[in-house]
FIKOLZA-1660 file (N, C-alpha, C; in steps of 0.1 Angstrom, whole numbers, plus 5000, padded with zeros to 4 digits):
% residues 115
   i   px   py   pz ch aa at
   1 1996 5534 2374  A  M  N
   1 1998 5545 2364  A  M CA
   1 2013 5543 2360  A  M  C
   2 2015 5545 2347  A  H  N
   2 2029 5545 2342  A  H CA
   2 2030 5555 2330  A  H  C
   3 2042 5559 2327  A  A  N
   3 2044 5569 2316  A  A CA
   3 2047 5562 2303  A  A  C
   4 2042 5568 2292  A  V  N
   4 2044 5563 2279  A  V CA
   4 2048 5575 2271  A  V  C
   5 2057 5574 2260  A  P  N
   5 2061 5585 2252  A  P CA
   5 2049 5592 2246  A  P  C
   6 2048 5605 2247  A  A  N
   6 2037 5613 2241  A  A CA
   6 2040 5614 2226  A  A  C
   7 2030 5613 2218  A  P  N
   7 2033 5614 2203  A  P CA
   7 2036 5628 2199  A  P  C
   8 2048 5629 2194  A  A  N
   8 2052 5643 2189  A  A CA
   8 2048 5644 2174  A  A  C
   9 2046 5657 2170  A  A  N
   9 2042 5659 2157  A  A CA
   9 2053 5657 2147  A  A  C
  10 2065 5660 2151  A  N  N
  10 2077 5657 2143  A  N CA
  10 2088 5651 2151  A  N  C
  11 2093 5639 2146  A  D  N
  11 2104 5633 2154  A  D CA
  11 2117 5640 2151  A  D  C
  12 2125 5641 2162  A  G  N
  12 2138 5649 2161  A  G CA
  12 2149 5640 2157  A  G  C
  13 2160 5647 2153  A  D  N
  13 2172 5641 2149  A  D CA
  13 2182 5642 2160  A  D  C
  14 2187 5631 2167  A  P  N
  14 2195 5632 2178  A  P CA
  14 2209 5638 2175  A  P  C
  15 2212 5640 2162  A  G  N
  15 2225 5646 2158  A  G CA
  15 2224 5661 2157  A  G  C
  16 2213 5667 2160  A  T  N
  16 2211 5681 2159  A  T CA
  16 2207 5687 2172  A  T  C
  17 2207 5700 2174  A  R  N
  17 2203 5706 2186  A  R CA
  17 2196 5719 2183  A  R  C
  18 2188 5724 2192  A  W  N
  18 2182 5737 2191  A  W CA
  18 2190 5747 2199  A  W  C
  19 2193 5759 2193  A  S  N
  19 2201 5769 2199  A  S CA
  19 2194 5782 2199  A  S  C
  20 2193 5789 2210  A  S  N
  20 2186 5802 2211  A  S CA
  20 2195 5814 2208  A  S  C
  21 2188 5825 2206  A  P  N
  21 2196 5838 2206  A  P CA
  21 2202 5840 2220  A  P  C
  22 2211 5849 2222  A  V  N
  22 2217 5852 2235  A  V CA
  22 2207 5861 2242  A  V  C
  23 2196 5855 2247  A  E  N
  23 2186 5863 2254  A  E CA
  23 2181 5854 2266  A  E  C
  24 2178 5860 2277  A  D  N
  24 2173 5853 2289  A  D CA
  24 2159 5847 2286  A  D  C
  25 2150 5855 2279  A  D  N
  25 2137 5850 2277  A  D CA
  25 2134 5842 2264  A  D  C
  26 2144 5836 2259  A  A  N
  26 2142 5827 2247  A  A CA
  26 2134 5815 2251  A  A  C
  27 2127 5809 2241  A  W  N
  27 2119 5798 2244  A  W CA
  27 2119 5788 2232  A  W  C
  28 2115 5776 2235  A  W  N
  28 2113 5765 2225  A  W CA
  28 2100 5758 2228  A  W  C
  29 2093 5755 2217  A  Q  N
  29 2080 5748 2220  A  Q CA
  29 2077 5737 2209  A  Q  C
  30 2068 5728 2212  A  V  N
  30 2064 5718 2203  A  V CA
  30 2049 5715 2204  A  V  C
  31 2043 5711 2193  A  E  N
  31 2029 5707 2193  A  E CA
  31 2029 5691 2192  A  E  C
  32 2022 5685 2202  A  L  N
  32 2020 5671 2201  A  L CA
  32 2010 5667 2191  A  L  C
  33 2010 5654 2187  A  E  N
  33 2001 5649 2177  A  E CA
  33 1987 5650 2182  A  E  C
  34 1985 5647 2195  A  R  N
  34 1971 5648 2200  A  R CA
  34 1972 5652 2215  A  R  C
  35 1961 5656 2221  A  P  N
  35 1962 5660 2236  A  P CA
  35 1965 5647 2244  A  P  C
  36 1973 5650 2255  A  V  N
  36 1977 5639 2264  A  V CA
  36 1976 5644 2278  A  V  C
  37 1976 5634 2287  A  R  N
  37 1979 5637 2302  A  R CA
  37 1994 5637 2304  A  R  C
  38 2000 5648 2305  A  L  N
  38 2015 5649 2306  A  L CA
  38 2020 5646 2320  A  L  C
  39 2029 5636 2321  A  G  N
  39 2035 5632 2333  A  G CA
  39 2049 5637 2336  A  G  C
  40 2056 5638 2325  A  R  N
  40 2070 5644 2327  A  R CA
  40 2076 5648 2314  A  R  C
  41 2086 5657 2315  A  V  N
  41 2093 5662 2304  A  V CA
  41 2108 5660 2308  A  V  C
  42 2116 5654 2299  A  E  N
  42 2130 5653 2301  A  E CA
  42 2137 5661 2291  A  E  C
  43 2146 5670 2296  A  L  N
  43 2154 5679 2288  A  L CA
  43 2168 5675 2289  A  L  C
  44 2175 5675 2277  A  H  N
  44 2189 5672 2276  A  H CA
  44 2196 5685 2271  A  H  C
  45 2202 5692 2280  A  W  N
  45 2208 5705 2277  A  W CA
  45 2222 5703 2272  A  W  C
  46 2227 5711 2263  A  Q  N
  46 2241 5712 2260  A  Q CA
  46 2247 5721 2271  A  Q  C
  47 2260 5725 2270  A  D  N
  47 2266 5733 2280  A  D CA
  47 2258 5746 2283  A  D  C
  48 2253 5752 2272  A  A  N
  48 2245 5764 2274  A  A CA
  48 2231 5761 2278  A  A  C
  49 2228 5765 2291  A  H  N
  49 2215 5761 2296  A  H CA
  49 2210 5772 2305  A  H  C
  50 2197 5772 2309  A  P  N
  50 2192 5782 2318  A  P CA
  50 2194 5778 2333  A  P  C
  51 2196 5788 2342  A  S  N
  51 2196 5785 2356  A  S CA
  51 2182 5786 2361  A  S  C
  52 2173 5793 2354  A  A  N
  52 2159 5794 2358  A  A CA
  52 2151 5794 2345  A  A  C
  53 2140 5785 2345  A  Y  N
  53 2131 5784 2334  A  Y CA
  53 2118 5778 2339  A  Y  C
  54 2108 5779 2330  A  R  N
  54 2095 5773 2332  A  R CA
  54 2091 5763 2321  A  R  C
  55 2083 5753 2325  A  V  N
  55 2077 5745 2315  A  V CA
  55 2063 5749 2315  A  V  C
  56 2058 5754 2303  A  E  N
  56 2045 5758 2301  A  E CA
  56 2037 5749 2292  A  E  C
  57 2024 5748 2294  A  I  N
  57 2016 5739 2286  A  I CA
  57 2003 5747 2281  A  I  C
  58 1998 5741 2270  A  S  N
  58 1986 5747 2264  A  S CA
  58 1978 5736 2257  A  S  C
  59 1965 5738 2257  A  A  N
  59 1956 5729 2250  A  A CA
  59 1955 5734 2235  A  A  C
  60 1956 5748 2233  A  D  N
  60 1953 5754 2220  A  D CA
  60 1965 5761 2214  A  D  C
  61 1976 5763 2221  A  G  N
  61 1987 5770 2215  A  G CA
  61 1986 5785 2217  A  G  C
  62 1976 5790 2223  A  R  N
  62 1974 5804 2225  A  R CA
  62 1973 5808 2240  A  R  C
  63 1967 5800 2248  A  N  N
  63 1965 5802 2262  A  N CA
  63 1975 5793 2269  A  N  C
  64 1985 5798 2276  A  W  N
  64 1995 5791 2283  A  W CA
  64 1994 5792 2298  A  W  C
  65 1999 5781 2305  A  R  N
  65 2000 5782 2319  A  R CA
  65 2012 5774 2323  A  R  C
  66 2018 5778 2335  A  T  N
  66 2030 5772 2340  A  T CA
  66 2027 5759 2346  A  T  C
  67 2033 5748 2342  A  A  N
  67 2032 5735 2348  A  A CA
  67 2043 5732 2358  A  A  C
  68 2054 5738 2356  A  A  N
  68 2066 5736 2365  A  A CA
  68 2075 5748 2364  A  A  C
  69 2082 5751 2375  A  E  N
  69 2092 5761 2375  A  E CA
  69 2105 5755 2380  A  E  C
  70 2116 5758 2374  A  V  N
  70 2129 5754 2378  A  V CA
  70 2137 5766 2381  A  V  C
  71 2142 5767 2394  A  R  N
  71 2150 5778 2398  A  R CA
  71 2165 5775 2401  A  R  C
  72 2168 5762 2399  A  D  N
  72 2182 5758 2401  A  D CA
  72 2187 5749 2390  A  D  C
  73 2184 5753 2377  A  G  N
  73 2188 5745 2366  A  G CA
  73 2203 5742 2366  A  G  C
  74 2207 5729 2364  A  K  N
  74 2221 5725 2364  A  K CA
  74 2226 5722 2350  A  K  C
  75 2217 5721 2340  A  G  N
  75 2221 5717 2327  A  G CA
  75 2222 5701 2326  A  G  C
  76 2227 5696 2316  A  G  N
  76 2228 5682 2314  A  G CA
  76 2214 5676 2312  A  G  C
  77 2211 5665 2318  A  R  N
  77 2197 5659 2317  A  R CA
  77 2189 5663 2330  A  R  C
  78 2178 5669 2327  A  E  N
  78 2169 5673 2338  A  E CA
  78 2155 5667 2335  A  E  C
  79 2149 5661 2346  A  T  N
  79 2136 5655 2345  A  T CA
  79 2126 5664 2353  A  T  C
  80 2115 5669 2346  A  I  N
  80 2105 5677 2352  A  I CA
  80 2092 5669 2353  A  I  C
  81 2088 5667 2365  A  R  N
  81 2076 5659 2367  A  R CA
  81 2063 5668 2369  A  R  C
  82 2052 5663 2364  A  M  N
  82 2039 5670 2365  A  M CA
  82 2028 5660 2363  A  M  C
  83 2016 5665 2365  A  D  N
  83 2004 5657 2361  A  D CA
  83 1994 5667 2355  A  D  C
  84 1995 5669 2342  A  E  N
  84 1986 5679 2336  A  E CA
  84 1978 5672 2325  A  E  C
  85 1965 5675 2325  A  R  N
  85 1956 5669 2315  A  R CA
  85 1954 5679 2303  A  R  C
  86 1950 5672 2292  A  N  N
  86 1947 5680 2279  A  N CA
  86 1958 5688 2274  A  N  C
  87 1970 5683 2274  A  V  N
  87 1982 5690 2269  A  V CA
  87 1984 5687 2254  A  V  C
  88 1984 5697 2246  A  R  N
  88 1987 5696 2232  A  R CA
  88 2000 5703 2228  A  R  C
  89 2004 5713 2236  A  H  N
  89 2015 5722 2233  A  H CA
  89 2024 5722 2246  A  H  C
  90 2037 5721 2244  A  I  N
  90 2047 5723 2255  A  I CA
  90 2057 5733 2251  A  I  C
  91 2060 5742 2261  A  R  N
  91 2070 5753 2259  A  R CA
  91 2080 5753 2270  A  R  C
  92 2092 5754 2267  A  V  N
  92 2103 5756 2276  A  V CA
  92 2107 5771 2275  A  V  C
  93 2103 5778 2286  A  Q  N
  93 2105 5793 2286  A  Q CA
  93 2116 5797 2295  A  Q  C
  94 2127 5801 2289  A  G  N
  94 2139 5806 2296  A  G CA
  94 2136 5818 2304  A  G  C
  95 2142 5819 2316  A  E  N
  95 2141 5831 2324  A  E CA
  95 2155 5837 2327  A  E  C
  96 2165 5829 2329  A  K  N
  96 2178 5834 2332  A  K CA
  96 2189 5824 2327  A  K  C
  97 2198 5829 2320  A  R  N
  97 2209 5821 2314  A  R CA
  97 2219 5817 2325  A  R  C
  98 2225 5805 2325  A  A  N
  98 2235 5801 2334  A  A CA
  98 2249 5804 2328  A  A  C
  99 2250 5807 2315  A  T  N
  99 2263 5810 2309  A  T CA
  99 2261 5823 2301  A  T  C
 100 2272 5828 2295  A  R  N
 100 2271 5840 2287  A  R CA
 100 2265 5837 2273  A  R  C
 101 2262 5825 2270  A  Y  N
 101 2256 5821 2257  A  Y CA
 101 2241 5820 2259  A  Y  C
 102 2234 5816 2248  A  G  N
 102 2219 5814 2249  A  G CA
 102 2217 5801 2255  A  G  C
 103 2206 5794 2251  A  Y  N
 103 2202 5781 2255  A  Y CA
 103 2204 5771 2244  A  Y  C
 104 2207 5759 2247  A  S  N
 104 2210 5749 2237  A  S CA
 104 2204 5735 2242  A  S  C
 105 2195 5730 2234  A  L  N
 105 2189 5717 2238  A  L CA
 105 2192 5706 2228  A  L  C
 106 2198 5695 2233  A  W  N
 106 2200 5683 2224  A  W CA
 106 2187 5676 2221  A  W  C
 107 2179 5675 2232  A  S  N
 107 2166 5668 2230  A  S CA
 107 2156 5671 2241  A  S  C
 108 2143 5669 2238  A  V  N
 108 2132 5671 2247  A  V CA
 108 2123 5658 2245  A  V  C
 109 2121 5652 2256  A  E  N
 109 2112 5640 2256  A  E CA
 109 2100 5643 2265  A  E  C
 110 2088 5640 2260  A  A  N
 110 2076 5642 2267  A  A CA
 110 2069 5629 2270  A  A  C
 111 2065 5626 2282  A  Y  N
 111 2059 5613 2285  A  Y CA
 111 2045 5615 2291  A  Y  C
 112 2036 5608 2284  A  A  N
 112 2022 5609 2289  A  A CA
 112 2019 5599 2300  A  A  C
 113 2010 5601 2308  A  V  N
 113 2006 5592 2319  A  V CA
 113 1995 5583 2313  A  V  C
 114 1998 5570 2314  A  A  N
 114 1988 5560 2310  A  A CA
 114 1978 5557 2321  A  A  C
 115 1966 5560 2319  A  D  N
 115 1955 5558 2329  A  D CA
 115 1953 5544 2332  A  D  C
% end
């Protein structure tokens, strides 16, 4: 088994970032091009990051479940491993800010498991 990049619906620009409102429960999500068996998600946080957050997944974008919980987020680059089938939507759901700012992501990479 090895990981391959999951097909994203829209390719991102590495010169931009996502920035949330100053709220603990802010979230970011993406819809993949097609359902995949998700093996890992790599997050590249700017200085503003959560100390606690969840990675949630969904097949339909309506019904979500938690695939991973992070309780000691350090910011920078974080790799979240999982083995989840039939994933079409991925959400990073903030729970607690590590700074007085919101959350800020430079990039999110999703990797599918190649059977």
